[in-house]
Backbone as CSV, one residue per row, in Angstrom:
resi,resn,N_x,N_y,N_z,CA_x,CA_y,CA_z,C_x,C_y,C_z
1,MET,16.103,30.119,-3.784,15.450,29.461,-2.681,15.653,27.950,-2.811
2,THR,15.978,27.302,-1.712,16.206,25.867,-1.708,14.881,25.132,-1.597
3,ARG,14.712,24.151,-2.416,13.488,23.353,-2.411,13.722,22.104,-1.573
4,ASN,12.824,21.859,-0.621,12.920,20.653,0.196,12.358,19.474,-0.578
5,THR,13.117,18.405,-0.621,12.604,17.184,-1.217,12.559,16.153,-0.104
6,TYR,11.345,15.760,0.254,11.148,14.857,1.374,11.316,13.396,0.979
7,PHE,11.109,13.093,-0.285,11.078,11.704,-0.712,12.246,11.375,-1.632
8,ASN,13.435,11.875,-1.315,14.592,11.601,-2.167,15.424,10.435,-1.649
9,SER,14.915,9.696,-0.672,15.628,8.542,-0.144,15.610,7.412,-1.170
10,PRO,16.691,6.664,-1.284,16.691,5.534,-2.227,15.758,4.409,-1.779
11,PHE,15.258,4.453,-0.542,14.349,3.422,-0.052,12.884,3.753,-0.322
12,LEU,12.605,4.954,-0.768,11.238,5.368,-1.078,11.099,5.475,-2.594
13,LEU,10.709,4.393,-3.224,10.626,4.342,-4.680,9.204,4.629,-5.138
14,GLY,9.068,5.527,-6.099,7.765,5.818,-6.688,6.922,6.799,-5.895
15,PHE,7.519,7.572,-4.983,6.765,8.521,-4.166,6.948,9.968,-4.618
16,GLU,7.407,10.171,-5.853,7.627,11.530,-6.343,6.341,12.344,-6.332
17,HIS,5.207,11.692,-6.597,3.923,12.397,-6.620,3.581,12.957,-5.238
18,LEU,4.017,12.303,-4.169,3.762,12.820,-2.818,4.525,14.118,-2.574
19,ASP,5.721,14.208,-3.125,6.493,15.442,-3.007,5.737,16.596,-3.662
20,ARG,5.159,16.354,-4.833,4.373,17.382,-5.521,3.113,17.730,-4.737
21,LEU,2.466,16.720,-4.147,1.269,16.975,-3.335,1.587,17.841,-2.121
22,LEU,2.703,17.569,-1.461,3.097,18.376,-0.303,3.391,19.817,-0.707
23,GLU,4.003,19.990,-1.853,4.296,21.334,-2.343,3.007,22.108,-2.633
24,ARG,2.041,21.449,-3.293,0.742,22.082,-3.571,-0.002,22.409,-2.288
25,THR,0.038,21.498,-1.326,-0.658,21.700,-0.060,-0.061,22.880,0.700
26,ALA,1.241,23.011,0.679,1.892,24.118,1.382,1.484,25.462,0.782
27,LYS,1.303,25.527,-0.527,0.876,26.773,-1.169,-0.547,27.142,-0.767
28,ALA,-1.430,26.145,-0.659,-2.837,26.400,-0.347,-3.080,26.664,1.126
29,ALA,-2.131,26.323,1.985,-2.338,26.443,3.433,-2.397,27.893,3.904
30,GLY,-1.901,28.832,3.128,-1.858,30.228,3.548,-3.209,30.920,3.583
31,ASP,-4.166,30.460,2.804,-5.473,31.102,2.745,-6.353,30.571,3.864
32,GLY,-6.899,31.455,4.690,-7.699,31.028,5.824,-9.191,31.121,5.608
33,TYR,-9.648,31.383,4.383,-11.077,31.537,4.132,-11.570,30.445,3.196
34,PRO,-12.641,29.817,3.466,-13.427,29.892,4.700,-12.811,29.007,5.779
35,PRO,-13.079,29.322,7.042,-12.558,28.458,8.107,-13.218,27.081,8.040
36,TYR,-12.500,26.063,8.519,-13.017,24.699,8.424,-12.553,23.860,9.607
37,ASN,-13.257,22.775,9.842,-12.884,21.759,10.824,-12.778,20.425,10.104
38,ILE,-11.900,19.557,10.601,-11.832,18.172,10.149,-11.943,17.323,11.406
39,GLU,-12.879,16.382,11.395,-13.086,15.567,12.597,-13.338,14.114,12.226
40,GLU,-13.046,13.233,13.173,-13.419,11.835,13.012,-14.890,11.729,13.342
41,ALA,-15.647,11.073,12.484,-17.089,10.963,12.658,-17.498,9.523,12.918
42,GLY,-16.594,8.730,13.419,-16.842,7.314,13.662,-15.724,6.505,13.042
43,GLU,-15.823,5.195,13.203,-14.770,4.336,12.673,-14.759,4.368,11.148
44,GLY,-13.632,4.766,10.583,-13.491,4.808,9.136,-14.210,5.969,8.474
45,ARG,-14.648,6.964,9.259,-15.373,8.102,8.690,-14.749,9.414,9.150
46,LEU,-14.701,10.369,8.233,-14.212,11.717,8.509,-15.276,12.712,8.087
47,ARG,-15.247,13.895,8.685,-16.169,14.962,8.295,-15.376,16.263,8.193
48,ILE,-15.521,16.932,7.055,-14.956,18.267,6.861,-16.126,19.238,6.904
49,THR,-16.040,20.247,7.774,-17.106,21.239,7.904,-16.529,22.614,7.611
50,LEU,-17.132,23.319,6.653,-16.702,24.667,6.292,-17.778,25.666,6.687
51,ALA,-17.352,26.816,7.216,-18.277,27.891,7.558,-18.519,28.723,6.307
52,VAL,-19.705,28.572,5.729,-20.036,29.232,4.463,-21.324,30.038,4.604
53,ALA,-21.420,30.806,5.668,-22.628,31.601,5.913,-22.909,32.507,4.723
54,GLY,-24.171,32.571,4.336,-24.588,33.422,3.229,-24.595,32.739,1.878
55,PHE,-24.043,31.529,1.788,-24.034,30.796,0.522,-25.243,29.873,0.464
56,SER,-25.862,29.783,-0.707,-26.939,28.824,-0.935,-26.334,27.577,-1.580
57,PRO,-27.066,26.461,-1.582,-26.533,25.254,-2.242,-26.191,25.475,-3.713
58,ASP,-26.914,26.359,-4.403,-26.634,26.643,-5.812,-25.306,27.370,-6.012
59,GLU,-24.815,28.011,-4.971,-23.579,28.796,-5.074,-22.354,28.016,-4.614
60,LEU,-22.538,26.748,-4.267,-21.444,25.888,-3.807,-21.278,24.717,-4.757
61,ASN,-20.036,24.259,-4.900,-19.734,23.123,-5.757,-18.729,22.240,-5.029
62,VAL,-19.039,20.954,-4.916,-18.139,19.971,-4.314,-17.799,18.957,-5.392
63,SER,-16.502,18.757,-5.654,-16.096,17.817,-6.700,-14.798,17.120,-6.303
64,ILE,-14.518,16.019,-7.001,-13.255,15.290,-6.845,-12.471,15.496,-8.131
65,GLU,-11.245,16.007,-7.993,-10.383,16.256,-9.153,-8.996,15.717,-8.853
66,ASP,-8.594,14.660,-9.525,-7.262,14.072,-9.352,-6.915,13.841,-7.886
67,ASN,-7.721,13.049,-7.200,-7.524,12.712,-5.783,-7.547,13.928,-4.856
68,GLN,-8.209,14.975,-5.287,-8.397,16.139,-4.433,-9.889,16.405,-4.294
69,LEU,-10.309,16.670,-3.073,-11.659,17.150,-2.822,-11.592,18.661,-2.993
70,VAL,-12.327,19.197,-3.949,-12.293,20.631,-4.239,-13.669,21.208,-3.940
71,ILE,-13.690,22.213,-3.073,-14.936,22.875,-2.704,-14.828,24.326,-3.136
72,ARG,-15.787,24.743,-3.963,-15.784,26.112,-4.486,-17.072,26.802,-4.088
73,GLY,-16.961,28.095,-3.857,-18.138,28.890,-3.571,-18.065,30.208,-4.311
74,LYS,-19.180,30.594,-4.937,-19.247,31.866,-5.641,-20.656,32.403,-5.482
75,GLN,-20.766,33.509,-4.739,-22.077,34.092,-4.528,-22.496,34.892,-5.743
76,ILE,-23.770,34.781,-6.061,-24.331,35.476,-7.213,-24.989,36.751,-6.716
77,ASP,-24.458,37.881,-7.139,-25.006,39.179,-6.729,-26.007,39.623,-7.788
78,SER,-27.272,39.699,-7.400,-28.316,40.035,-8.364,-28.293,41.508,-8.749
79,GLY,-27.705,42.355,-7.925,-27.655,43.783,-8.225,-28.949,44.506,-7.916
80,GLU,-29.930,43.781,-7.359,-31.224,44.385,-7.062,-31.220,45.168,-5.753
81,ARG,-30.240,44.921,-4.907,-30.206,45.585,-3.607,-29.311,46.814,-3.673
82,ASN,-29.709,47.844,-2.912,-28.934,49.070,-2.834,-28.379,49.171,-1.415
83,PHE,-27.078,48.871,-1.249,-26.459,48.853,0.064,-26.091,50.262,0.515
84,LEU,-26.424,50.603,1.753,-25.934,51.830,2.370,-24.572,51.568,3.001
85,HIS,-24.379,50.344,3.463,-23.086,49.874,3.983,-22.985,48.394,3.655
86,ARG,-21.861,47.975,3.149,-21.674,46.556,2.832,-20.459,46.042,3.585
87,GLY,-20.729,45.405,4.728,-19.664,44.838,5.549,-19.505,43.350,5.367
88,ILE,-20.492,42.709,4.759,-20.424,41.275,4.484,-20.081,41.103,3.018
89,ALA,-18.866,40.697,2.777,-18.396,40.579,1.399,-18.948,39.329,0.739
90,ALA,-19.300,39.433,-0.509,-19.697,38.279,-1.327,-18.419,37.744,-1.963
91,ARG,-17.672,36.989,-1.179,-16.337,36.558,-1.569,-16.380,35.136,-2.125
92,GLN,-15.733,34.918,-3.245,-15.642,33.562,-3.777,-14.437,32.869,-3.154
93,PHE,-14.472,31.534,-3.164,-13.366,30.785,-2.567,-13.204,29.450,-3.274
94,GLN,-12.041,28.870,-3.052,-11.764,27.492,-3.456,-10.904,26.887,-2.364
95,ARG,-11.325,25.749,-1.869,-10.594,25.047,-0.820,-10.382,23.622,-1.306
96,ALA,-9.141,23.125,-1.273,-8.836,21.784,-1.772,-8.198,20.949,-0.674
97,PHE,-8.587,19.683,-0.613,-8.051,18.720,0.344,-7.559,17.511,-0.448
98,VAL,-6.328,17.102,-0.227,-5.770,15.934,-0.913,-6.284,14.684,-0.211
99,LEU,-6.849,13.764,-0.986,-7.418,12.537,-0.438,-6.497,11.356,-0.711
100,ALA,-6.361,10.493,0.272,-5.595,9.260,0.082,-6.375,8.338,-0.841
101,ASP,-5.684,7.413,-1.470,-6.348,6.448,-2.342,-7.413,5.694,-1.556
102,GLY,-8.576,5.552,-2.151,-9.647,4.787,-1.539,-10.639,5.607,-0.737
103,ILE,-10.300,6.828,-0.354,-11.245,7.645,0.411,-12.349,8.109,-0.527
104,GLU,-13.581,7.932,-0.092,-14.752,8.266,-0.899,-15.571,9.349,-0.209
105,VAL,-16.167,10.233,-0.989,-17.105,11.215,-0.467,-18.475,10.547,-0.452
106,SER,-19.084,10.475,0.728,-20.369,9.787,0.834,-21.555,10.743,0.915
107,ASP,-21.340,11.995,1.330,-22.465,12.911,1.484,-21.938,14.334,1.632
108,ALA,-22.779,15.297,1.259,-22.495,16.718,1.485,-23.819,17.394,1.791
109,LYS,-23.837,18.197,2.867,-25.081,18.904,3.196,-24.762,20.279,3.754
110,LEU,-25.688,21.198,3.501,-25.582,22.582,3.959,-26.670,22.811,4.992
111,GLU,-26.261,23.189,6.204,-27.220,23.402,7.281,-26.708,24.506,8.201
112,ASN,-27.532,25.528,8.405,-27.203,26.640,9.301,-25.870,27.311,8.958
113,GLY,-25.590,27.473,7.679,-24.362,28.143,7.251,-23.117,27.292,7.309
114,LEU,-23.279,25.987,7.575,-22.139,25.073,7.631,-22.300,24.002,6.554
115,LEU,-21.276,23.864,5.722,-21.242,22.818,4.710,-20.457,21.650,5.280
116,SER,-21.106,20.496,5.420,-20.451,19.292,5.933,-20.282,18.295,4.802
117,VAL,-19.062,17.804,4.653,-18.749,16.799,3.637,-18.291,15.551,4.382
118,GLU,-19.015,14.449,4.171,-18.727,13.181,4.844,-17.819,12.334,3.963
119,LEU,-16.779,11.768,4.556,-15.827,10.919,3.846,-15.776,9.554,4.517
120,THR,-15.583,8.521,3.723,-15.385,7.183,4.273,-14.000,6.700,3.879
121,ARG,-13.352,6.087,4.835,-12.001,5.577,4.636,-12.071,4.057,4.644
122,PRO,-11.577,3.399,3.602,-11.655,1.929,3.578,-10.758,1.315,4.642
123,ARG,-11.163,0.171,5.104,-10.344,-0.564,6.079,-9.113,-1.113,5.371
124,GLN,-7.966,-0.864,5.947,-6.716,-1.323,5.343,-6.488,-2.791,5.677
125,GLU,-6.263,-3.569,4.659,-5.959,-4.979,4.849,-4.505,-5.206,4.470
126,THR,-3.804,-5.921,5.326,-2.407,-6.211,5.025,-2.348,-7.296,3.961
127,SER,-1.373,-7.179,3.117,-1.240,-8.168,2.056,0.212,-8.596,1.978
128,VAL,0.402,-9.876,1.871,1.746,-10.453,1.730,1.732,-11.277,0.463
129,ARG,2.700,-11.018,-0.394,2.808,-11.763,-1.643,4.221,-12.310,-1.751
130,ARG,4.340,-13.596,-1.941,5.651,-14.227,-2.044,6.112,-14.160,-3.487
131,ILE,7.352,-13.757,-3.685,7.951,-13.664,-5.016,8.874,-14.862,-5.202
132,GLU,8.627,-15.612,-6.257,9.460,-16.786,-6.540,10.821,-16.334,-7.053
133,ILE,11.838,-16.985,-6.568,13.209,-16.673,-6.987,13.650,-17.750,-7.973
134,ARG,13.976,-17.309,-9.184,14.453,-18.241,-10.192,15.962,-18.374,-10.076
135,SER,16.468,-19.504,-10.406,17.916,-19.662,-10.417,18.417,-19.495,-11.843
136,ALA,19.553,-18.851,-11.956,20.155,-18.641,-13.286,20.768,-19.961,-13.735
137,LYS,20.501,-20.307,-14.987,21.070,-21.555,-15.534,22.461,-21.248,-16.085
138,PRO,23.421,-22.106,-15.786,24.781,-21.862,-16.292,24.830,-21.947,-17.810
139,GLY,25.536,-21.005,-18.417,25.763,-20.999,-19.853,24.567,-20.556,-20.657
140,GLY,23.588,-19.935,-20.080,22.427,-19.491,-20.834,21.721,-18.367,-20.119
141,LYS,20.491,-18.186,-20.552,19.723,-17.096,-19.980,19.031,-17.521,-18.709
């Protein structure tokens, strides 16, 4: 199988990590559980909402791992109930979102079976830095 390399241009220096991130993201995109939305929640703010009906806050974990927002859910089955029919699966999941540098998680809340994670995006400031050009001295360094 041929591997696509998106950042092999000689003009894109130091972007090898983005190629790895795209590869990881493509592998994770196949799983559709739990369903989620990503929306703009105002200037410089994003909100990720996951449908996690049946999960309590104790059964959910939100963390940042190597510039990834990782959301895990694992329902705890007490074994005290005797099901005659079980159509609602107690399914565990892991959902990961790659975050750009500077994006911060500001809040997470569970309400009506929806887990909302609030993100803030820093304002990008342009920066120009002048590099001094030295002249080579004849006959030396």
